[in-house]
N, C-alpha and C positions, 0 to 999 in steps of 0.2 A: 504493500500499500503506500503510494508516494504522496506528496503533499498537493499533487495535481487534483486530488479529489477534495481537497478541502473547500468548504464553501464560505461566503461572507455571512461586529455586533451591531443597535442598534440601531421592537419594539413594536400591524394589526389588522351600516355594518349587517350584513346579511347573515353571516355565520359567526355570531358573537362569540370570542374566545377561542373557537377551534382554529381558525386561520391564524389567529394571534400566536398560538402555539407554534405553528409552523414558521411564522415571521421570527419568533424568538430562536427557534432551533436553527434556522438558517443563519441568524446571527451568530449563535454559539459555535456553529461550524466553520467560523472564519478565524482560526488562529493567527496571532500576529505574525508568526514566522512565514506564513504564505505570502504576505506583503512583500517578501524579498524578491518576487518575481516582477517587480516593477518594469524591469527592462527585458522581460522575456518577449522574443519577436513573434512567437506564434500564439494562436487563439485556441481555447478548449471549450468543449461543450459538455454539459452533463445532464441527464435527464433521469427522473425516476418517480418512485410513488412513496408517500409516507401516511401513516395512520397517526393522529394525534388526539390527545384529551387533556383537558385541565379543569381544575375547580375554581370557577368564578367566585369571587368573594360576596357577590350580590345574594341577597335572600331568595331562597326557593328557585334559584337560577336552573334552567333546564339543560344540565351539562350532558353532552353526548360525544362518542368518539366521532372522528370526522376524517375520512381519506381526502387526500389532497394531492396534487402532482408536484414534483420538484423540478425546477429548470434552473440552470446556472450557465454562466458564460464569462469568459475572462480573456481579455489580451492585454497588451501593453498599457493602454489607457484607461480601459473600464472594467468594471467587475459587477455582473448582474448576478443576483441570487434571489428567487422568489420575488417578493414585493420590494426589494431594494437595488438601488443602482449606485455604485460608487465612480467617481472621477478620479483617477489616480495623479496625485501631484509630485513633483520632484521631492524625493526625500531630504529632510534636514539633518544630515549626519546619519545616525543610527535610527532616526525616527521616521517612520513612513507616514505620509500624509495623504488624506484624501477628502474630497467634497462628498457628502452623502446625502441620498434622498431615499425615502422609503414611505410606503404607504402603511399606517397604523391601523389596526382593526379593533381598538379599543372602543368602548361604548355599548349600547344596548338599545333595544325597542321595548315599548311598553309590554308587548306580547311575550317577551321572554321570560317573565316571572309574574305570577299573580300579585306579588307585593310591588311590582313596578307599574301597575295599572293607574292610569292618570298622570304618569311622568312623561315629559317631552322626550323625544328620541334624542340619545347622545350619539353623535356621528363620529366615525373614524376620520382620520386627518392624514394629509400629506405632510411629511416631516423632511425638513431641509436643515443642513448644518454641516459640520466638519467632524473629522476623526483623526486621530493619531495613534501610532502604534509602535512599541518598542521591545524588541526581544532581547532581554537582559541575559539569555543563556540559562539560568535556573527557572525563571518564569517569563511568560509573555504578557505584556502589560498593554493595556488600550484604553483609550478615553474617547469620548463622543459628546458633543453638544448639539441638540436639535431643537428646532423651533416649529411650532404649528404654522404651515404655510397656507392652510386652507381657512383659518380664521374661525374655526369652531370653538376650540378651546381658548385660543391664544396663548397657549402655554408654551413651557420650555421644559426640557428633560436633559439631565446631565448623568453620564453613566462612566464608572471607573470599573475595569475588570481586570483580573489576574488569572492566568490560567498555566497548565503544564501539560504538554503531551509527551505520553511514554508509549514507545513502540516495542512490542512484544510479539516478533514474528509476524504472523499475519494479523495479529490483534494491535489496536491502539486504544488508549485509554487517556482521556482528558478530563481531569477534575477542574473546577473553576469556582471562583466566588467574585462577586460583583456588588457594587453599591450603586443605588440610582436616586437622585434627587429630582423629584417632580414639583414644580413651583405651584404657588397658591391657585392660579388660574386653571391649571391642569387638574389639580384635585378638586376644585370647586365645580367644574364643568362635569367631571365624570362621577363623583360621589356626593355632590352638593344637592340639597332640596331646595328648590324656589318657594317662596311664600304660597304662590298659587298652587304649588304641587302637594302641600302639606295636607295630610290626612290625619285620622286617629290612629296613632302608632307609627306615624312617619312625619315627626315634626320637621320644621324648616331647618336646613343645616347648611352653614357656609364652611367650606373647607379651607384649610391652610396647606402650607408647603409640607412635604413628606420626603423622608429619607427611607427607601426599602432596601433590604438585604436579600441576596439570592446565593444559594449554593448549588451546584449542578454537577453531573457527571455523565459523560458521553462514552460509551464503549462501541467500538467499530470492529469490523472484520473484513478483510479482503477475500471475497469469494473467488476472483480471478484477478488477472492484472488490470482489469477496466471496471470491475464490479466490486461494490462496496455496500455493506448493510450496517446499519447503526441502531443504537437505542440510547436515547437522551432523556434523563430525568433531572428534575430540578424542584426546588421549593423556594418561594418567596415569602419573606417575612414582611408583612405590611406594617407600615407606620401607624402611630395612634390617629393621626390626622385622617386616615382611611378607614381604620378600625372602628372609629367613633362614629362614623355615618351611619344613619338609621337604615341605609340601604344595604348595609354590609353585616354579615353574621359571622365571618371568618377573620382569623389573625393571620393566616398564611394561604398561600396558592401554590398548590402542587400541580406539576404538569409531567407528562410523558409523551415521548414521540419515537415511533420506530419507523425506519424507511430502508430504502434500497435505492442506490444511485448508480448508473451507467455512465463512464466518461467516454465520449467519442473521440 
């Protein structure tokens, strides 16, 4: 299994939550070391299928596993993976730099849960920003700053991640930890309750900024030189600004994705 099969961090509404897991998994499948291909003259394609599931923090949310396609493309200048597109910039010494765009599948519709009846739809957004990556040797570090370009939440997200990839023959194992700050506008849009939306048992709520922590592990196996299968599990500990929302009844958000990828 070579680094050519690694995909691009950084986050999602018709299939609330399920497609978000794929977006997050595609993000997790992009170790910083892969950015060393900045000057690679050739292009690579990848296609496959994944099945994902997560537990949304909203009350009585209808969580179901969802099959979704995987598609990746990379050349010297761009990296496309699922709902995300990166434009590669010249590196600053050992630090890789990219302009980043991705579509986020956060949000919900009132029909997604009986508890959300009477709530206005919270839409997913196009996120634009920049990312940096540094392979220190022992760990691979990355950071990204994204802003809502669609104007739905008008929020911002900042993520720091550390991961380490271990190769054991045909197996690869990548543990990771990350911390993500979501600003007040983001939290208020997706977890707040406007005065007109308040009901008995669902009081008005104004969100504040939140810092969430995530730990994850991806295990991959090379079936053949161009075929790779993986399982990715993670759990996100939600900040009190999210847990205190009357829409939420969970303190963490677990997720699992399994998939297969073929590189052309």
